[in-house]
C-alpha positions in Angstrom: 10.0 6.1 -21.7 10.6 4.5 -24.9 12.8 1.7 -23.3 10.0 0.7 -21.0 8.9 -3.1 -21.3 7.4 -3.8 -17.7 5.2 -1.6 -16.0 4.5 -2.3 -12.2 1.6 -1.3 -10.1 1.3 -0.9 -6.4 -2.0 -2.3 -5.3 -3.4 -0.6 -2.2 -4.6 3.0 -2.8 -3.4 2.5 -6.5 -5.6 -0.1 -7.9 -8.3 0.0 -5.1 -9.2 1.7 -1.9 -7.4 0.9 1.3 -6.2 3.4 3.7 -9.7 4.8 4.5 -10.9 1.5 5.8 -8.1 1.6 8.2 -8.5 5.0 9.3 -12.4 4.1 9.9 -11.2 1.3 12.3 -8.7 3.3 14.1 -11.5 6.0 14.6 -13.5 3.2 16.3 -10.5 1.8 18.3 -9.9 5.2 19.8 -13.5 5.6 20.8 -13.4 2.2 22.4 -10.4 3.4 24.5 -11.5 6.8 25.1 -11.6 6.4 29.0 -7.9 6.1 28.9 -6.6 8.7 26.6 -7.3 11.5 24.2 -7.8 10.3 20.6 -4.7 12.1 19.3 -2.6 10.4 21.9 -4.0 6.8 21.4 -3.5 7.3 17.6 0.0 8.1 18.4 0.7 5.1 20.6 -0.9 3.0 18.1 1.4 4.3 15.2 4.5 3.7 17.5 3.3 0.1 18.1 2.8 -0.5 14.4 6.3 0.9 13.5 8.0 -1.4 16.5 6.0 -4.3 15.2 6.9 -4.1 11.2 9.9 -6.3 11.7 7.9 -9.0 13.4 4.5 -8.8 11.5 5.2 -6.8 8.5 2.5 -4.6 6.8 -1.1 -5.4 6.5 -4.4 -5.9 8.3 -3.2 -8.8 10.6 -0.3 -6.8 11.9 -2.5 -4.0 12.3 -5.0 -5.9 14.5 -2.3 -7.2 16.6 -0.9 -3.8 17.2 -4.4 -2.5 18.2 -4.5 -5.2 20.7 -1.2 -4.5 22.0 -1.6 -0.7 22.5 -4.9 -1.3 24.1 -3.4 -3.4 27.0 -0.4 -0.9 27.2 -2.6 2.2 27.5 -4.9 0.5 30.0 -2.1 -1.0 32.1 -3.6 -4.2 31.1 -7.0 -3.2 32.3 -8.8 -3.2 29.3 -11.7 -5.7 29.0 -12.0 -8.9 27.4 -15.2 -7.7 25.7 -13.1 -4.8 24.0 -10.5 -7.1 22.9 -13.2 -9.1 21.3 -14.7 -6.0 19.6 -11.0 -5.3 18.3 -10.6 -8.7 16.8 -14.1 -8.4 15.3 -13.1 -5.1 13.6 -10.2 -6.6 12.3 -12.0 -9.5 10.8 -14.4 -7.1 9.3 -11.3 -5.2 7.9 -10.1 -8.4 6.2 -13.5 -8.8 4.6 -13.8 -5.4 3.0 -15.1 -5.2 -0.4 -12.9 -4.2 -3.3 -13.5 -0.9 -4.6 -11.5 -0.3 -7.9 -10.3 3.4 -8.2 -11.1 5.4 -11.3 -9.8 4.4 -14.7 -8.0 1.3 -13.4 -9.7 -1.1 -15.9 -9.6 1.4 -18.8 -6.0 1.9 -18.4 -4.9 -1.7 -17.8 -6.7 -2.5 -20.8 -5.0 -0.1 -22.9 -1.4 -0.8 -21.6 -1.4 -4.7 -21.6 -1.2 -4.6 -25.5 2.2 -3.0 -25.4 3.8 -3.9 -22.2 4.0 -6.5 -19.6 2.0 -5.5 -16.6 3.0 -6.7 -12.9 1.7 -6.0 -9.5 4.4 -5.1 -7.0 2.9 -4.5 -3.5 3.6 -5.4 0.1 1.6 -6.6 2.9 0.0 -9.7 4.2 0.4 -12.6 1.7 -3.1 -14.0 2.2 -4.8 -10.8 2.4 -3.2 -9.4 -0.8 -4.0 -12.5 -2.7 -7.6 -12.5 -1.6 -7.9 -8.8 -2.8 -6.4 -9.5 -6.2 -8.6 -12.7 -6.5 -11.7 -10.3 -5.6 -10.5 -7.5 -7.7 -11.1 -9.1 -11.2 -8.0 -7.6 -12.2 -5.8 -10.7 -12.3 -6.0 -11.3 -16.1 -4.2 -8.2 -16.9 -0.9 -9.0 -15.0 2.0 -11.2 -16.0 3.5 -11.5 -12.7 2.4 -10.7 -9.0 5.2 -9.6 -6.5 4.1 -9.5 -2.7 6.9 -7.9 -1.0 8.1 -8.0 2.6 9.0 -4.3 2.1 9.6 -2.0 -1.0 13.1 -0.9 -1.1 16.1 -1.1 -3.5 16.9 -4.6 -2.7 13.6 -5.9 -3.2 13.2 -3.8 -6.5 16.2 -5.4 -7.6 15.2 -8.9 -6.8 12.1 -8.2 -9.0 13.7 -6.9 -12.0 16.2 -9.9 -11.8 13.0 -12.4 -11.7 11.5 -10.4 -14.6 14.9 -10.6 -16.5 14.9 -6.9 -17.3 17.2 -3.9 -16.8 16.1 -1.2 -14.5 15.7 1.5 -17.3 13.0 -0.9 -18.9 10.9 -0.8 -15.7 8.2 1.7 -14.9 6.7 1.7 -11.4 3.1 3.4 -10.7 2.0 4.1 -7.1 0.6 6.5 -4.6 3.5 6.3 -2.3 6.6 8.5 -2.8 8.5 6.4 -0.3 7.7 3.1 -1.6 6.9 3.3 -5.0 8.9 6.1 -6.4 12.1 6.8 -4.7 13.6 3.5 -4.4 12.8 2.6 -8.2 14.4 5.9 -9.2 17.5 5.3 -7.1 18.1 2.1 -9.0 17.7 3.6 -12.3 13.9 2.9 -13.2 11.4 5.2 -14.0 8.3 6.1 -11.7 4.8 7.6 -11.9 3.2 9.1 -8.7 -0.5 8.9 -8.6 -1.2 10.7 -5.1 -4.1 9.4 -3.1 -6.3 11.7 -0.9 -5.1 9.9 2.2 -1.9 8.1 3.0 -0.6 6.2 6.2 1.9 8.7 7.8 4.6 6.2 7.5 4.6 6.5 3.8 4.4 10.1 3.7 7.3 12.0 2.2 7.1 15.8 1.2 7.3 16.3 -2.6 9.6 19.4 -1.7 12.0 17.0 0.0 12.7 14.9 -3.1 14.5 15.7 -6.3 12.2 15.5 -9.2 12.8 12.9 -11.8 9.4 11.2 -11.9 5.9 12.0 -13.4 3.0 12.9 -11.2 -0.6 12.3 -12.4 -3.9 12.9 -11.1 -5.9 10.1 -13.0 -4.6 6.8 -13.6 -5.6 7.1 -17.5 -2.9 10.1 -17.8 -0.3 7.6 -17.9 -1.2 6.6 -21.5 -0.3 10.1 -22.6 3.1 10.1 -20.7 3.9 6.9 -22.3 3.1 8.1 -26.0 5.2 11.2 -25.7 
């Protein structure tokens, strides 16, 4: 870790609460469509629609809203009422207006790290939504650079390092997703810290047993300070 110059932080479910809000909306969505299919099947259909739409809409709330509407039309054979569609749009707008709830130790950790490292946000999702969250979070002053990616893969991380003008061994990524925040960074020669969150979107799940170690796992964000001081 003694070569690290820049630390990247994921945003959703690393800096602040995100996935529980989506799960709340999905639960209401399933209830609204309960006359057509059981809840588990509705959730499965929604997930399939979301994945199929990623290339078109990317990640984030707007794509989720459109995928809910598409799924509702599909499973109802286009018979879902306009009132239900309106309720889905309203749910989506409420999702976009959720308050920012910072996770434990975030302010404390960033304050201690920024004197020795350049801190950046490296996240994915809808540009306007992520900018809103960052502006509302009160954390912007901690960060040297904000990168909102279409996806988080080896190619996108290499582009980020080029923009930051650093080598891969000088970069540390911190996040809750093994798939997005840890594995692609390790594969290009960077370092990573996994901060598991109690709930994760199924598209982001990778079992730790299926990965080769080479990264740190912490339960609290402030534990990163002891890792960097070793």
